[in-house]
N, C-alpha and C positions, 0 to 999 in steps of 0.2 A: 740333421736339419741345419745346424749352424754351418757345417761344411758345405752343404748344398747352397745355402744363401750366399756364402762367400764366393763359391764358384759362379753362381748366377751374376753376382756383382762384378766379378772380374770379366766375365763374358760380355756383360753390358758395357763396361768401360772400354774393352778392346774394340767393340763395335762402334762406340762413340768416337774414339780416336782414329778409327779407320776412315772416318769421313774426311779427315785432313789430307788424305791422298788427293783430294780435289785441288788442293793448292799447287803442289808440284806438277800435277798433270796439266793444269792451266798454264803454268809457267813454261812447261815443255812444249805445249802447243804453240805458244808465241815464239819460242826460241827456234823451233824447227822451220818456221816460215818467215822469220824476222826480215831477212833481206828482200823478200818478195812483197812485203806489205808496203802500201803507199805511205808517204810521209804524213799525209793528212787523211785520217781514217773516218769513215762514217761509223758513228758509234751509238746513235739514238734513232729509233724508228717509230713511226706512228702505227696505229692499229691496222693500217692497210699495208704494212710491211715496207713502206718507203722511208728512206733516210730523211731526218729533219734536224740532225745535230752531228757535229764533227769534232774530232780531237786530233792532236798530233799523235804519231805512233807511240812515242814514249809515254804520253799522258794516258793513252788508251790502255797501255800495258799496266801502268800503275793503278789505274782505276779498276781494271778487271781483277788484278790480284788483290787490291784493297777491299773491294766489295765481297769477294769470295772469302777473304780472311775474316772480315767483320761478321758475315753470316755464320761462318763456322764457329767463331768465338761465342756468339750469342747462343746458338743452339747447343754448343758443348756445355755451357754453363747451365742452361735450362735442363738438358738431359741428365747431367750428373746430379743436380739438385733434386730433380724428380725421382731419380733412382735411389737416392739416399733416403727420401721420404717415403718411397713406395717400393722398397726393395722386393724383387721377385714378382711384382704385379704387372699386369698387362699394360696399365696406363703409361708406365715409363717407356715400354717398347713402342707404344702408340706414338708418343712424342718423338721418339728417335726415328721411327718410320717417316713421320711427317718432315723431320729435319732432313733426312736423306732425300725426300722428294724436292724440298726447296733448294737444297744444295745442288741436286741434279739439274734443276731448272736453271740455276745460275751458271753451271758449267756449260749447259746446252746453249744458253744465251751468249756466253763469251765465244764459244766455238762458232755460232751462227754469224756473229759480227766479223770474226776473222775470215770465215768462208765468203761472206759477202764482199769484203775488201779484196779477196784474192781472185774470185771468179764472177762476182756479180750475182751469185745465187740469192734469190729473195729470202728474206728472213721470215720464217714461218713461226708466228706467235701462237698459232692454233694448238700445237701439241701441249704447250705449257698451260694455256687457258683451258684445255680439255682435261689434262691429267690432274692438275692441282685440285679442282673441285671434286673430281671422282675420289681421289685419295682422301681429301678432307672429309667427305661424306662418310666413307667407309670407316676411317679412323675415329670420327666422332661417334659413330654407332658403337664401335668397340668400347670407347671410353664410357659412354652412357650406360652400356649394359654391364660394365665391370662393377664388382662389389655390390651387386643388388641382392644377394642372399637368396635363400630358398623361399619358394612361395608359401604363404601362410595357409593354415587349414581354413576351409570354407566355413564362414559363420556370418550371422547377420550383423550389419554394421551398427556400432553405437552412435557414430556421427560421421558425417562427411563434410570436409571443408575444402574450399578452392582458393587458389592464390595465383592470380595472373596480373598482367599489366598491358591494357590497351595502348597506353602511352608508348611503351617500348615496342609494341607491335607496329605502331605507326612509324617509329624511327627506322625500323628494319625494312619497312615498305618503301621508304623515301628513295633509296638508291635504285629502285627497279626501273623508273623512267629513264634515268641516265644510262643504265646498263642496256636497256632495250634500244634506246636511240643510238648508242655508240656502236653496238654490234650489228645493228640492222644494215649499217653502211659498209661493213667489212666483207670483202669478197671471199675471204678464206672460210671454207666450210668448217674447218676445225675450230676456228675462232668463234664462229656462230654457235657451234655446239657447246663450246665452253661458256659463251654468254648465256645460252639457254640453261645450262647447269647452274650458273651463278644466280640467275633469276629464280630457279627452283629452290636453291639454298635459302635465298632471302625470304621466299614465300613460306618455306617450312619453318624458318626461325620466327617469322612474324606470327604464324599460326600457333607455334609453340608458346610464344609470349602471350598471345591473346587468350588462348585456352588456359594456359598456366598449369600449375600443379594441382592435383587432386589428392587430398590426404584422406584415406579411409581408415577409421579407427574401429577395431573389432576387439572382442575378448582375447583374440590370439596375438594382437599387436597392432602395428601401424603399417599401412601399405601406401607407397607414394607412386602416383601414376601421372602420365601426361599423354594426351591424345590416344588414350586406350592402351598405352604401353606401360608395363610395370617397370619402375625405375629402382625401387628399393623396398625391401621388407624388413621390418624391425620387430622381432618377436617380443612379446611383453616381458618375457623373462630376461631380456637383454637391456631393457630400459632401466637404468640405474637411478639417475637423477635428471632433472630438467629445470630450466629457469628461463625467464624472459631476458633477452639481450638486444644489443644493437648490432647492425651489420654495417661495416665500413664500405662505402661506395667504391673505394679503391680496390677492393677485393673482387669487384665485378658482380654481374648478375646472371641468372640462369642456373645451370648446374656447375657448381664450382668445387674445387678442392681435389687434392691427390693424397695418396697415402692413407692415413687414418682419419682424415677429415673429409666430409662431403656436405655441401650446402645446396639447398633448393630455394632460391630467393629471387624475387623481383622487386624488393623494396628494402628499407633499412630497419625493419622490425623483424625479429626472429625469436624462435624458441630454441634454445640450445639443449640438445639431448645428449647425455653421456651414456655410452655403451662400452662393453668390454673390448669391442673391436674399433673404437674411435668415436669421434664426435659427429653428430648430425645436426644440421641447422635447418629448421623449417620456417620459411618466411610467411608472414601473414599480416594483414592490416590491423587485425585485432589479436595479438598473440595470447591474450588472456583466454580466448576461446580455445586455442590449442592446448593450453595448460589444463583447462577444465576437461577437455576430451582425453588428455593423457591421464588425468586423475581417474577418470571413469575406467580407462583401460586397466590401470593398476588395481583398481577396486575389484573388477571382474576376475582378475588373475589370482586374487588371494584365495 
């Protein structure tokens, strides 16, 4: 197993550094057509694909290489840290797949800018706006369904608690009007489909925040659900200790954590559960109720 983990880590590291091929490929693309590019290049485009910003050829090159290198550096750090904390788990590969998607969009954008300045071919933002939401939805689903454990045996619940946030749901609904207004005026069908997917994402997140998490306490353990989907099962035998704690807002809300830690929070009050497989945080406005429910679970398990 140690050898397998080491091999998985090396494979992941190789796949991560392979992303950096985007940098020389972008530089090569500029180099091959450098003498054909205009001295003043159109480099910024509106949602309708028309140029509304220009740079010198040299500045455009530096900007294209610079933004590519910056994105690569950010995602390389995120990916390697995630893999170190969650070695061998799907979540690190999920993050890497999303990184490849974003880097691919940056390469596509640079190539589209070059092509427009060479031939006047319209810049199609539709593919990027369509692919990113699709990939994000798929990868988010993989992340959410990872580390959820086996389903608990059927038994009558001792207690059921809920933890949501209408306030956060409202925050996620706010961008909908701007997204709808923006993409309604875009003639590109791909961009419109991308806008529709973005709207769907905001609606799903808002519903997720409004409904919140459902904690089902049974003699077999604790089951965490949202919108009818099982997120995590914690057998009673794996609940070692638990205590009330505080959640730092800088750590974010919703489903958080990679590696041996996972949190389900929409506020700053949590119950910290220790298990052999890592820490679990259950958010709730009255954490003492969660503690009493956990006490009952442990009592039934004796």
